[in-house]
N, C-alpha and C positions, 0 to 999 in steps of 0.2 A: 154331713157331707154326702153328695151323690154325684158321681161322675155323669149321671144323666144331665146335669146342668151344663154340660159341654155345649159348644156352639154347633157341633156336628150332630147329625141325625143318627138314629139306630141303623138305618140302611147304609149310610156312609161308613159307620164303624164296622159293619159286617163286611163291607167291600174291602176295607183296610185288612180286616182280620183274615181274609181269604188269601192275602198275598204272603204266602209262607216263605218264599224265597227272600222277598224283601224284608220280612221280619227278622230273618236270620242275620241279614246285613245290618239291620237296625240294632239288634242286640250286641252284635260283635263290635260295631263302631262305638256305641255308647259305652260299653264296658271298657273299651280301650282308651277312652278319653276321659273317664270319670274316676280316676284312681283317688282323686280328692273329693270328699263330699261336698265342700265348698271352698271357695278361694280365701275366704276370710278366717283368720285365726282368732281364737278367743283366749283371753288370759286364763290361767288354770283356776283362778278363784271364781271368775264368772262362769266358766264351763262347768264347774262342779255344782253350782246352783244353791239354793236354800236347803240346808241339810235336812230340815223337817218339813219341807213344803209339800204342796199338793201333788198327787199323782194323777195325771190326766190320761184316762184309758181310751178316750175317743179323740184321737189327735191325728191329723192327716198331713203333716208336713212332708213335702216332697224334696228329695235330693235333686241336684242338677241332672244327674244321670236319669233319674225317673222322669223328670220333666222332658228331657230330650227324647226319651223313649215314647212318652205319651204324645208329643208332637209328631214324630216320625211315623208312629202307629195310627195316627188319625184320631186319637182320643181327645186331643187339645188342639184348638186353632190358635197359633201363636199370635195372630193379628187381633184376636178377640178372646183371650184366655179367660176361663171362668175364675171366679173368686177363689176357689180351692187350689188352683194351680200356682202356688207360691213356692219357691225354692230359695228364699232369702233367709240364710241362717241367722243373720243379725236380727231380722224382724222376728223370727221365731224365738230367739232368746229374749228379745225385748218384751214380747207379749207374755211369755212364760214368767219372767222376772217381775213384770208389773203386776201380775196376778198371783204371785207366791206359788207358781207351778214349778216344782223341782224337777219332775220327770214327765215327758210326753211319751206315751206308748204309741208309736207310729203304726198306721196301717194304710193300705191303699185299696179302697173299695171299687176296684175296676169291675164293671158289669161282666157277668159270666160270659156273655155272648162274644165279647172282645176276643176270648181265647177259643173261638169255635175251631179254628185251624189248629191241629195238634202241633205243628211246628211253631206257630205263634205262642201256643201254650208253653212249650218247652223253653224256648228262647226268652220269651217275655217274663214268665214267672221267675225264671232263674236270675234274670237281671234285677227285677224288683226286690227279691229277697236278698241277693247279695249286696245291693245298694243299701238296703235297710240295716243289714248286719254290719256293713262298713261304718255306717253312721253311729251305731251303738258301740262298735270297738273304739271309735275316735272319742266319743262322749259317753262313756259307760254309766256315768252318774246323772245324765240328763235325758237319755232316751232309752226306750225299749222297743220292741216291735212284734206285731202279729203278722206271721208269714202268709203270703198269698198262695192259693192253690187253684188249679184249673178244674172247677167243678164239671165243665163240659166233658172232661175226660176222667171219670172216677178212678181208674186204675192208676193213671198218671198222677192224679191228686194224692193218692197214698204215698207214692214214692217222693213227691215234693214235700209232703208234710214230714216224712222221715228225715229227709235231707235238712230241712230247715230246722227241725227240733233237735236232731242229733249232731249236725255239723255246724250250723250257723248260730246256734244258741238263741233261737227264737223263743219268746216268752209265751207264744200260743199261735194259733192260726185264725185267720179271718175267713169266714165263709159267707158268701152272698146267700141271700134267702132262697134262691131257686136257680135251676139251670135246666135249659131245654124244657121249660114249663113245669118242671117237677120241684116241689119244695123238699126241704131237707130230710123229711121223714121217708121219702120214697126209697124203695129197695135198692136202687142204683147206688145209694150212698152208704149202704151197710158196710162194705169193706173199709171205707174211710172212718166211719164212726167206730168200727171194731179196733182199728189201729190207734185212733185217738183215745179210745177207752183204755186200751192197754197202757198207754203212756200217761194216763190221768191228765190229759191235755186240757188247756183252756181254749175255748172257741169263742171268738168275738163275731157275732152275726150282724150283717149290715144289709139294709134294703137297697134296691137298685132300680125300681120301677116294676109295675105289675107284669106278670107273664103276658107275652103277646104285645107288649108296649101299646096299650090302647090309648095312652094319653090320659090326662086327668079330666074327668067330666066336669070338675068343679071350675075348670078354666084357669087354674093357677098351676105353678110348678108342682110337679109330682112329689117333691120332697115335702110339700106342706101337709098334705093329708094322705096321699097314696102310700108313702113310706110307712106310715103308722099302721095303716090296714095291712100292708104287706108283712110287717114284722109280727103283727098279731096272728095273722093267718099262718105264718111259718111256725110260730110257737105252738098253736093248737094242732098243727100237723104233726109236729114232734111228739105231742102228747097222745093224739088219737092213733098214731101209727105204732105206738109202743116203743119208739126209739129211745125215748128217756129212760123207761124202765129196763130195757135191754142193755143200755150202756150207762150205768149208774156212775161211772168214774169221770165222765166228760163234764167239764164245768162250762156252762153256756151263758154268755152275756147277751142280753137283749138290748140293743142300742135304742137311743131316743126314748128312754124311760119305759121300754117295753110296748111302745105304741099305744094302742087302745086297750090292751089286755088288763092292766090294773083297774081301769075305769069300768070295764065290762065284766069284772070278775063275778059279781053276784048274779048277773044275767046268765053267764056261762054255767055256773053252778046249777042254777034253777033249770036250765035247759037240760043239763045232765041228769038231774033228778027225774025229769019227765020223759027221758029216754030219747031225746033228740039233740043231745050234746055229749061232750066227753064225760066219763065217769067223774063225779065230783070229788072223790077221794083222790084220783089220779091228777085231777086238776090242782087240788090244793097241795099235793106233793110237789107238783112241778113249779108252782108259784113260790114255794119255799126254796126250791133247788135253784131256779133261774137267778142270775145276776142281772142287775139293771143299772144303766148309767143315767146320769142327769142331763144328758144332751138334748132333752126335749125342747126347751129347758123345763125342769120340773118345778122350780120355784118361781113365784110363791104360791101357785094355784094347784099344783099337782102332787106335791111331796106328801101331803097327808094321806092321800089315797095310796100312793106307792108304798109308803111305809107301813100301811095297815095290812097289805096283802104279802109283802116281801119279808124275808129274813133281813134284819137290820145289818147283819154282817155281810150282806150280799149287794149292798148299794155302793155305787162307785162314781167318782167324779168323772164327768165327761163334758168337754166344751165344744167339740166339733170344729175346732179351729183348723184351717182357715176358711172352711165353708161358711162359718160365722166369722164376721169381721172382728178386728181387734177391739172396736168399740162394743160390739155385741158380747164378746167374751168378758169384757169388763163389767157390762151390765148383768150378765148371766151370773158371774161369780159373786158380784155384789149382792144380787137378789137371794142367792143361796146364803150368803153370810148373814143376811138380815132376816131370813125366813123364821118366823116365830114357831113353826112346826118342828124345827131342828134344834135339839138341845146341844150342849157342848160336846157331850160324849158321842152323839150320833154324828155331829159334824166332824169330829176327829176321825171317826171311822170312815166316813165317806171321802173325806179329803185324802186320807193316806193309808190308814191301818188296814182297811179292807183289801185294798189292792196289794199291799205287801203279803197279806195272808193268802191271796189268791195266786200270786205270781212269785213262786220261790226263786226262779232264776233272777228276777229283778231284785229280790231281797238280798240274794247273795252278792250281786254286783254293787249294791249299796252298802254292804257290810253291816246290815241290820235286819 
């Protein structure tokens, strides 16, 4: 998913993000009218889902409250909503059940610049996280969530992470790859990583478009190639800055199969050996430490490369629904199930076991 696929432009989003007073009204109004996550009830058996089904760690279902906020904040054009802007709970359960997905760990990859105004950052992030927490409380065996923080305001982001992890029961946090042109290894984010390290927190990273919003020179949507480059650059920045070595307890998920990083691993090692890349040993440590989801998709062409450089216990199922359509999710999951490079043991790990090992809060909710 990328909220850059919205019908609005970056300039328009920044204009909306500057309306601090309006944003406060938006959050108050939405919070007051969204006490229910959705109007449709599910039977207890359907809501509990398949007991040993897949856990989707790259899942972007919106609640109605989040959708309303996105419309009023200018992130979504209600007359031409992007594919990811679905808040149909029945559709979510339908695609999950059809593909054996027991749990979707929801996240909202709102571009960092949307929260440029501190007032928008406070009210909007609070609403997003409380809506997600409400969804999990209602369906604790079907959903988890990665909490949003406002990277444009690093000190505020620390407080937001504390609240989400300590009070709302978040399974981790989602961090966009950069804010104000700085990737996550920048010194501005040291206090946040220090706090996340103290909590041994899980961080789900997500691209949003290259810094400066240059648009894709390939003439295609930025999610096609630029997202992959962006994720790779962010990961190398975490390595080169020493952030990974300073904060060894933070568990970091690279979305979309790690972008180009696994494919370019030998080139990066070679560059490091010649003195114009990261230290090869530091790079290898990082590749074994990072977690990777399958939302590239990785099957059938990329899983061999990914499995060759990553720890097998660090591979996670990801579908990117609803940015990927219901049919695409079916094809993605089917390709993974048929992938000859994935044996039964590895498939079980990727489908469920690795996520349970990574997310203890989710394991406790599921009772296993």
